[in-house]
N, C-alpha and C positions, 0 to 999 in steps of 0.2 A: 692258473690250473685249481680247480676246487678242493674242497677238504679230500674227498673222496681219492680222487687221484693221489694228492700228495703223500696221504698214509698208504696208498696201495704200491706207490714209488718205494716209500722206507722200508716197507717190506721185504720187497723182493732185493733190495739194494744190499741190507744188512747182511747178509751170508757173503757179501763181495768185500766186506771191509779189510779182510787179511789176503787178499789175492795178493800181495807183492811178497808177503811170505812163501805161499805155495810156489810160488814163479822163481825163488831162489833155488830152489832143489831141481828145476828142470828146465834147461838153457834150451830144449829143442821147444820146450812151448813158447819161448821169448821171441824166437825165430819166425814160429808161425803165427805167433800175434803181430810181429812185425810186419810181415808180408801182407796179413789178412788188415789188420787197420788200415796200413799205407794205402792197399787198394780203396777200400769203402771210403776214406778221405778224399783218394783222386775222383772218383765216381763223383762225387756232389763238386770237389771243386772246379771240377774241368767245365760246370755252368757258369763258374764266372772267369773262365780263361785261362786257369793257372793249375798247377797240382806241385805236390811234394816227392823229392827223392828220398830224402832221410829224414824220416819220423820226428826224431829227439833234436834234430839240428834246424829244419824248417819251421819248428813251431817257437823256437827259442824267442823270436822278437815280437811275439804275438800277433804280428798282423794276419797271417794266415789262417792261423787257430782263429781269430775274431770273424774275417772271411767265411770260414766253413761254418761257424755257428748261424751267421747270416743266411746262408745258403740253407741250411738243413732246419731251419726255424723259419724263414720267410720273415724275419723281422729285424729292424734296425738296430745295432749296437751303437755305445755311446762313440763320439769321434776318435781314431785311436790317435796316437803318440806319433810322429814321424821321426823323431830322434834316433839315433843310434846308440844313446849310453845306455848302461845297465836300467838304469832308473825309469829311463823311456820304455826299455823292454817290460820288465815287471809292470808297471803301470799298464801295459797294453794285455798281459796276461791276468791280472789281477781284474779289469773289465770281461775277459771271457769268463773267470771264474765265477764272478759274480752274478752274472748272466745264467750258467749254468746252476748255481744255488738257487736263481729267482724262479727256476721252475720247478723247484722242492727237492732237489738232489743234496744228497748228503756228500760233502767232500771230503773223506776222511784221509788224513794225513798227506793230502797232496796241496802243496803250495807255488806261489808263482816264481820261487826263487829256485825249486828244484827245476822247474820248465824251464825256465832259463838259462840255467845250468845245462840243461841237456841231460838229465838225468833219465834214461832210457825206460825204467822202470815207473815211475812215475809218470812220465808222458803216456807211456801204455795203459796206465791205471787209468789216466783221465779220458783217454778216448774211447776207452770201455764204458766208462762212465758216461760219455756223450752218445755212446751206440746203444746202450742202454735204453737211454731215456727218448732218445727222437726215432729210433730204427724199433724196438721190442717191446717199449711200455705200452704205445697204444694197441697191440694186437691183443684181440679177443674173440674168443672161439668159445661159446656153448659155455657162458658164464666164467671162462678161465681168461687169464691174461697174462701178460708179458712171458717167460720163460715157459710156463706150464700151457699157454693159451698157443706158442708157437711148438711145442712137442706136439699138441693134441692133433694141431692143424697136420702135421707130418704123418702122423698116426691114420689120420682120417685117409689123407690123399693116396697111403702107398698101400693102404688095408689088401687092396684087391691084386697084390702084385707078390708072388711067389718069392721067398728066399729073402724077403724084404720085413724086418722087426723092429723098429724106430722104437727105442726105450732110453734113449739118454742122446747126450749131442757130441758124445766121444767116440765109443767103439762100435757104435750102430751104425755108423758111414762111412768105417773103414773100407768096405769091398767095394765101395762106388754105386752099387745098386740103389741106394736110397736117393742119389741126387738124380742117376738115370730115371727113377720113378715118378718122382716130382715133376720131370720136364715131359717124360711122355703122357702123363696123365693130363696134362693143360696141353701140348703140342705134340700130339703121336707122329707126326711126319716129320718131326725133325730125331728122332732116335726108334731103331728097330730094336725093341727091349725082347724080342724073343731069341736075338742070338747075342745076347750079354751072358756072359760064364761067371759066375761067384767067387770061380776060382784064378780070376785074373783081374783082381783088384785094379792095378793100372791101367789097364785100358778100359775098364770103367770109368775109373774116374778121370784119366784125360778126355774121355768120349764127352762127360757130361759138363768138364770146366770149360770144354772147347765149343760145343753147343750153345752154352748158355753164355760165353762172351761175342759169338758169331752173331747169333739169332736175338738173344735176350736181352742184350747190354748188360748184361750182369759180367763186371769186369773178373780176370781169373783172381781169387784172392789166397790161394792156396797150390800148394805143388804136390803132386801126385806120391812123389816119392817121401816126402815128408809124412805124409798121413801113414802111409803102408811102414813108413819103416820107424814108426814110434809106437810104442805099445798102448799109447793111451792118448788121441790126438788132443789137442786144445781145445777145450770147451768152449771157452769164448770166442777163437776162431771159426767154429763150426756154427756156432749160434750165428756170426754175425754174416757169414755166408749163406746160411738158411734163411737169414730174414730177408736178404735181398731176392731169393725166390718166392719168398711168400707176396713181397710186396710187388713183383712183378706179374704175379699171376691175379691178387685178390680185387682188383679194379675192374674187372672186363662189365662186372652188372651194371657199372654206372654211364657206361660209353655212350648207352643209344641217347639219354637225358642230356647228357652233354652235349652231343652230335647236333640235336635239335637246336639246341640253346646257338651255337657258334653259326649254323647255318642263318638262322635269324639276324645275326650281327653282320654274317657275309654280304647277305642281300641287302642291308642297309649301306653297307661300305660300296658297294657296286655302285648303288645309283647315285651315292655322295661323289665317287670317284670320277662317274662319268660327269657330275655338275662342275669339279676342279677340272678335267680334261678342257672342256669347254671355255673353261674361264683363262687357264691357261692360252689355248688357241688364241681368242680374243685379245689378250692382253700382248702376245708375241705379234698379232698381226699390226695392233695399234701402234706396238712401240716401233716396229719394223718400218712404219710408214712416217714416224715423227723423226728416227733414224734417218730416213731417206731424206725428209723437206728441211730439216735445221742446217744440212749444209749445202742446201739450193738457197735458204736464206740467209747464210752466212756468207755467201760468195758476194765478195766486194770489188771483184774487177773490174775495175771503170770503162766505159766506152768512148770513143771517140768524135761520135756524132751525137746532136740530138736527137737524131732519128731510131738510133739504136738503143738510148736510153728510154725515148718514150714507148719503144716497143716492150722494154722490161716490167717498166711500169702496166701497160695493157695485159700482159703474164701473171703479172702479180694479181688483177683485178680478177682475172680469172681463176686463180687458186683461191681468191677471198669467196666468189661467188658459187663457184661449182664444187672445188676439192674439199674445203674445209667443212661446210656444213655438216656432210654425211659423217665426217668422224667425229665431230664433237655429238653427235646421235650416238655413235658407237661407245666414245667415253662415256657417256649417261648410261646406256645399258649395261656397259660392263660394271658400273658402281651399283647399278640395281641389281645384275644377276652376282654380285660379291655379296649383298646385304642378304638376298634371298638365302644362298649357299649358307652364311654363316647363321643363320636362322634355323635354318632345318640342323645344321650341326650341334646348335644347344638344343634343341629340342629333342634330340635324341642323345643328349649328354654325353656330345662327342667333341675332342678337342677342337679349338678355332682353329678353320683352315688357312694354313701359312703357305701363302704362294710361293713359287720358286724364287730365288736369289734375283733382284730387280726387276720383279712382275707383280709388288706390292703396288695397293690403291694409291700410297703416298707417292710410289717410283714413278707410276704413271702420270699423275698430279704433278710432280717435277718436271718429269720429261715434257708435259703439256704446258706447264710454265716456262721452259726452256723455250719452246717451240713459239710459244707468244711473246715472248723477250726478243728473240731472233725476228718474229714478223714485225715487230714495230721498228725495231732496229733496223730492218731492210727498208721498210718504208720512209723511216726518217732520211736513210741514206741515198734512196732515188731521189727523192725532193731536192736534197740537197746536191747530189751530182747533176740534174736539171740545173737547178740553179747556178753551180759551178760552170758547165758548159754555156749556158748563157752569157757569164760574165767573162769567160774565155773567147768567145765568138766575138763579143763587142771590144773586148781589150784587144783581139787581133788584126780586127778591121780597123779601130783607132790608130794602131802602130803601122799599120801599111800605111794609113793616110797620111800621117806625120813623117814616115820616113820618105814615102815617095816626095813630100813638100820639099822635105831638107835637102835630098839628094838633086831636087832641079834645082834648090836655091846653090847648093856647092859645085852643081856643076860648072867648070871651067875656071872656077876660082881659085885651084893651084897654079893652071898656065897663068892667070892674070898677074897672080903674084911674084912668080918667077921672071916677069918680064924684066928685061934692063933699060927701058925708055928712059928713065931719067939721065943715062948716060951722055945721050946726045940732046937732049931737050933746054930749050931757052931757059932762062931763069923764070919766066913766067910760067911757062910749063912746068917747071920742077915745083915751085908754088903750087900749081893745081896739082901737080902728082902727090903733093906732100898733103894737101885737103880732100884729096879725093881718097886718099888712105886712111886720114882720120875718120870720115864717113865710113870707110868698109870696115874699119874696128867697130865704129858703133853698132853697124848692121850685124857684126859679128857677133858683139856682146849681147844684143838682142834676140840672137838666135840660140844660144847660150841656155835659155830656159827650156827648148824644143828639143834641143839634144838631150839635157837630162830627163825630160820626158819620156824620150823614146827607151833610153836608157831605164828608166823607172817601170815604165810597161812593159818591157824583155824581162825586168827580174821578177815583177808580179806574175806573166805567164809561165816561168819557169817554177816560183812557187806553187802554182796551181797545175803542175804538171801537164802544161799543153802539150798534145801530140805534137805539134811541127815546132816544138822548141827548137830542134838545130838548126833548120834555117832560121827563126825567128835569131838566135845567138849570132848566126854568123853573119847576117845583116846589120845587127846591131855592133857588132864589134866591128864591121869595117867602117859602118858610119863616126864610129868613135876615134875609130884610127886616122880616118882621114879628118875628122876635126882636131885632132892632137897635129896633126901635119900643117893643117890652115892656120894652127896657132903659130908654131913655129915658124911658117912663110910669112906671116904677117910680121911677126916681132923682128925678122931679119929685113924683111924691106924698108922698116919703120926705123930702123938702126942706118940704112943707106941712104934713105931721103934725109935723116935727120944732120948726116954727114956733108950733104949737100945744100943744107938750107940756108948755110952761111952766105951762098951764094946767090940765094932767091932775095928779092925787096919787093917785089910786085905781087898782091893777089887780086884777086876776082872776089870781091867780099859776096856780091849777087849769086854767083854760082855757089859759093862756099855755104851761103844762107840757103838757098833750094835744095843743098846737098842733106845739110842737117835737118831741115823740117822735112823733106820728101821720106827720107829711110823710117824714121818714125812711123809716118803717117802709111807707107807702105807697108809697115810689120802691122799697123793696125788693121789695115785691110787685109792682109794675109791669116793675122786671128782672126778677125770676121767670119771669112770665107771660112775657115777651121770651125768655128763654132757652128755657124748656121748650118754646116754640111756633117756635122758631129752627130752620131745616133746616138739615141737616149733608151733606157729601161725604166718605167715606171710600174707600180703596184697599185699606188691608189689613186684618188681624184685630188688629194693635197700636193702629192708628187707633181701631176702635171699641170695643176695649176700653179705651182711654184714656177717651172720652167716657163709657163705662159708669160707670168710676172716679170721673169728674168727677160725674155723677149720684147717684151712692150717696152722696159726700160732700155733696153740696146735701142728700139725703134725711136725713143724717144732723141737720143745721141745725135741720129742722123744728120739733122738741120746744121750742127755745127761742124759736124763731120766736113759737110759740102762747102761750109764756110770755109773752113781751113783746107781745104782743094783748092777752091777758087784761089785761096791767096798763095797755093804755092803754085799755081797755073801763074798768076800775076807777075812771081816773081822771074818766073821764065819768060815770060813774054815782056817783061823789061829788060832783062838781060839782052834780048833779042832785039830789042828797041836799041839799047846802049853800040850793039854790035854793027848793027846798022847805021846808025848814026854818027860814030867817031871810026868805023872802019876797021874794028878790031880783027885779029887775023886768029880765029878761034875755030877755024872750021867748022862751026855749027854745031859743035857738042859742048856737053859739060864736062869738064877733065874731073871733077869732083866725084861724079856718080853716076851710075848706069841706069838710072830710074828716069823713064822719059815722061814727058807729059802725055802721050798714047799710053805708057803703061798706067800711069796712076787713071787714067779715065777708063780703060778697058778692065781694071780692077775693080774701080768704084760701079761701074755698067753692071758687072758682075754680081756685086753686092746687093745692088738694087734688085737684080734678077732673084736673086737667093731668098730674099726677105719673103717673099709672097709663099714661096716653096715651103721654107719652114712654118709659115702661119697654116697653112693646109694640113701639115704634118702633124702639128701640135693641138687642131681641130678633131681629125680622125683618132687620135690618140685620146682626147678628152671623150669622145664618144664612146670609146671601147671600153674606158676606166668607168664610164656609167652605167654600162650593161652588166659590169662585174659587179657593181655596186649592188645593182638589181638582185641578180645570182646570189650574193651574201645576204640580201634582207630575205629573200624566198628560202634559202635554206635556214636561217636563225628564227625564222616563225616558228617551223615544223619542228625543229630540235628543240626549241624552246615548252614545244608541248609535249612530243614525245619522251624526253628526259625522265618529266616529273613523274609521267603517267606511268613507266617503268618502275620508278622509286616507289610511287603509291601501292603498285601491285606486289612489289616486293615484300612489301610493311604489311599488306593485307595479309598475303600467304603466311607470314611469319606469327601475324595474332591467329590467326585458323590454327595453325599446329599446335597452339600451346590452350587454347582455349577449351572448355570442356562442355559447350553446346551440344544436346544431342548425342545420339549414339556414332560408334567409329564409321558406320555405313554410311550417315549424315553426312559426317567430316569429308567422308572420301567422295561423297556425292557433290559436294561443295565444293571440294578442291578441281574436281574434273569439270565441273562448268566453269572453275575461274581458267582450266587450262584451255577450254574450248574458246572462253573469250578472247585470251591471251593469242591463242591460235590464228583467231581471226584479226586479229591487229596488224598481222604479219605484213598485208599491201602497205600499209602505212610506211612500213619499216623499206621495203621496197620503193616506194616514191622516194623515200629520203634517200637511197642509195642512189637512184638516178639523179637528183640535183648534186648530190655529191661528187657525180661523174662529171657531171656538167663544170662545175665549180674545177673540177683537176684538171680538165681538157682546158680551160682557160687560163690555167696556170695561176690560181688564186689560191695562196699560201697562208691567209689568216682573214680572222673575221670578227668584228669587233661588234655585231650584234649578238652573238652568243658564245656562252662559255663550252658548249657542247661540242666535241668533237666527233666525227664519224667513228671513229676508235671508241670513243666514250661508249655512244649509243650501241655499237656491235657487241660489244663486253656486255653492257648491260643487259641486251638482249639474250644473249646468250647464258647468261647467270639467270636470269628469268627462267628460261626455259628448263635448263637445269635443276634449279630451286623446287619448281612445282612438281617434274617429275621425280625428284628425290624425295620430298615431302607425300607424294600419293605414295610411294614406294615403303616409306615409311609407315603411313597407315595401313597398307595390307598386310605389312609383317606383323602390324598389332592385333589386326584382326585373325590371322594366321596362329599367334603365339595364344589368343584369348581362346580360339575354338580349340586349340591341342591342349590346353592346359585346363581348360573349362572355367574361366574366369570370368563372373559376371560382369554386366556392366555398371554396376554399384562400384564393384571391385574396382574394375578400371578408371573409374572417377577418381576413386579414393588415391589409387596409386598417381592417376595425373596431378591431383590436389596436391600430394605431396611432392611429389617432382617440380611443380611450377613453384609452390612457395621455395624450395631450395635453390631453383634455379634464379640466385640472385641478379644477374646479370642479363637474364632474360634472352639469353642466346637460343635456347633448345637443349643446351647441354649443361650439365653440371661438372663444376670441375672437383679435384678430388676432395679440399676439405668442406664443399658444399654437401659432397656425395657421403662424408662421414657422420657430417651432422645430421643428416637427413635419416641415416641407421640408426644413429643414438636415438632419435627420437623415436622410432619403431620399436623401442626395446632391445635391440641388438647391443651387446658388451661384448667387447673385443680387444683385443692388444693389437700389437702393430702387425705379426705374422698372421694374424685369422683376417685381417685389414687387406695385407699385400696378398692374401690368397683368394677376396672377395674382387678385389681391383684386377687381379690377373684373369677372372671370368669374365666382368663386365667390360674390360678394357683391355682386349689379349692385344691389340697394336701399340699398346702404352702411347697413346696419345696426351693422356693425361685429364681424358673428360669422359663423362660417363651420359649416352643416347638416354633419351627414353625406351627405347626399344630394349636397349639392355638392362633399362632398370626392372621393366617388367619382365624379362625374361629372368633375370636373377629372383625377384621377388616370387614367381611360380616353380622357379626351378626343384621345390623340395616335394611339388608334387607330379612329378615324372613318372613315367610307371615303364618307364623303358630299360633293358636289361643294364645293368652298372658294368664300367671295366673289370671290378673284381669279380662278380657275377661269371664274367665270361673267361677270364684266365684261372679261376677256378674248374670252370667247365674243362679248361685244357688239362687242368692237371688232374682232374678225373680220367680222362681219353689216356693222356700218356703214363700216369702212374708214376711209380718213383724213376724211371728212365728220363725223364724229363723232356721227353720229345715223343712226336708221332710218326710212324712210317708212313711212307706212301700206300703201302697196301691198307695201313689199318684207317687210313683217312679216307680212302675209295670203299671202305667197307661199310665205315660209317655215316658218310653224307650221301645225297643226291649227285648223281655225276656232274651235273653241271656246277654247282657250287664246291664240288672236292677239286675239279680240275680248275677252277678260279682261286680256289684258296692256294693251292701247289703253286699256281704261276705267281699269285702275288706276293707270297714269302720267298719266294727264290733268292730273289734279290738280297735280302736280308740276312741271309745263311751264314755265320760267323766261319772263319778258316778252320775252327777244330769239329764242326758239325758232322754229324754221324751220316754216312751218303745214304741218299734214298729217305731221308728223315726231314722233318719240321721241329726244330727246338724250340723251346720257352721263349727265348730272347728274340730269334727272329719274329715268332708269332705275335708276342706283344708290342717289340717295335713297329711290325708292317701296320699292324690295325690301328694303336693309340699313338705310337711316336715315344721317343724318349724320353720326355718330359715326364708322363706322366705313370711311367713305373720305376 
């Protein structure tokens, strides 16, 4: 407040110093003041969503008193104490009284203790002081102010009306015609003045009070009965009520200017809101596509066959080739649109656009990261599943082969072990049976490994979740049960033979030797046949060479095996010669073994036939692995060229974005040339994709000729496209800012030089410390609060970094010539006047039709529960245009 206002306030406040002594003499005045002051306070407190019921009680803690002063002054008071102790209440009231005193008002005999104690006279005096300062002091009519100015205004407005003679603020208003004349002068359609009678003051007063409350938003501050029933109405109550009429009617001439200012803001808001809606829709569509795609990529339901898994792999290739690339472009376009919108908002001095929850650029990037993570995991899972199915098919076939061989071997063994032929045999026959049983036990022990292998394969099939595990388990269990039974029967027969052994003395050593040598040789041949028929899976040249070497080593053992075969056959021939020479009654068979020379010769011939087949299979596999190696080298040669090329382009784009060579248009042209060269490189990427597809079709899982995978190339290519597009957009926005702010090329170079100097990490962004150092170097002297405010401007998303675009926006912010938020809200107050809202009819009268209807629709969702029907209040208007954070 300047010296003139302070002096003027002291002049008209001096006669009020003894207000409390006068009030002691007339309780009727106290009643009128209590009602009037309560209604006046509530007319302002309702703007903050609250009210009072008892004027001396509700202001005792000082909280609503401080709130009242903030509403009527538009200023912030010191932070109130929230405690309920007396000392907290006194502190709050003192803060309010100090604020009143700071406005040049002398507070005589009014202390915080009296207000906290609920002293009604002191409380009414304090409220009257507030009314004088904030509602009456600023009234000025023809070089008169305050009380005299308000009285002169009333006399001027009511001069044309008969029976109205305003000379004071007490008895001149008792008949009610003065109130009705003021309303009729400004709103003649509300009162039929010609029908009013001076001798009916109650009707006149009630008519004026009701119309003012219903149509002018002036709360009813007096009761007609109290005025009529009092010889001299309270002057302070009448002045308070009349000042409300003054403020309600005095602002009409400012409406047109305020309306034009609001129209301009509304037009800018309409354009920005359309951009926001476009961003929200594009973001929603992209997030919805990601939401639908991730569950498909996260589906890990395994298939039972290799064909089904290969179909899944083909579907995944279609997704990478056809479905994902358009979404990559949409994501890039979304970021470009978002940056452009933020630039326009900053140029208009509007708050940064905050997308709805879950649709921030960071949210989309997080969702995209989840998509790529799921994509990577899905591809790895597909390849692992194909390997698992290959392994399962191999193990299942191996299980069937070994089970069939074992079942063929065990066929008839239980029946043989249950025979009791030793009971009627001769001594030589018993000894033969015993030896034969020993040979069988040797054979049985030799088959133990095969049974254990069968069980181990079945267990592995179970662990790998083989789809036909139940039948495998049933067959394995049957073999194990039969094996246990064979063991029990073998032990039982041995015990029987050993009991009879004392009766046997003769033994045929040759038959025994034959049996002992034929059994392991027979097992060796069966093992050899198994190995020669065993399927194999290899993935490299080294693996097939290892198998080939092992096979050659096996062939080298065949001459020794043939010698062993001839030796076994020689024993049998010698037995036959002895039987013929000495006429032994042997019935022509070996009692110790069931292996005949014919069986040995047959298996030997089979082994000889399997050897060339194995040779052919190994040769074919070797040729296939050579072909795969060529595919690896072909892919590696291209990948080793494309990978470094992408990295080089990324580095070149980074250098262009921070260099200061030429104008921004030159940089933009250079970047677009880079973009064209990058797009022209796409056929080489497609060619590499084709080679990669051949590798996958050949089921090649590793490549020692390059460190680059197709995934690395794809990610690098997508990052390169995104980086060049984002860099071009940043330069375009810099041009837009330069043209909008009128920044010269030299200034832009200076901004870039400062930015590059403090961009210590050379990332194209300054962190918080670097930005602070840059501001200090440019002459800014600020504390933490001011720096925090600046950071909220240049980093609205709180990422902890400052881009060059945000930096130049901030440096040119002071030159903005658009309307500020304060100017627009001041315009609203001019239109609304003291009532703090604009009716729909007023808005349609002051604004063009299309912008008036837009404003009504725009503000409707923000109207509070206590808003006046058919009107737009201050808070909903400010929240809808600027958001809660700025006001």
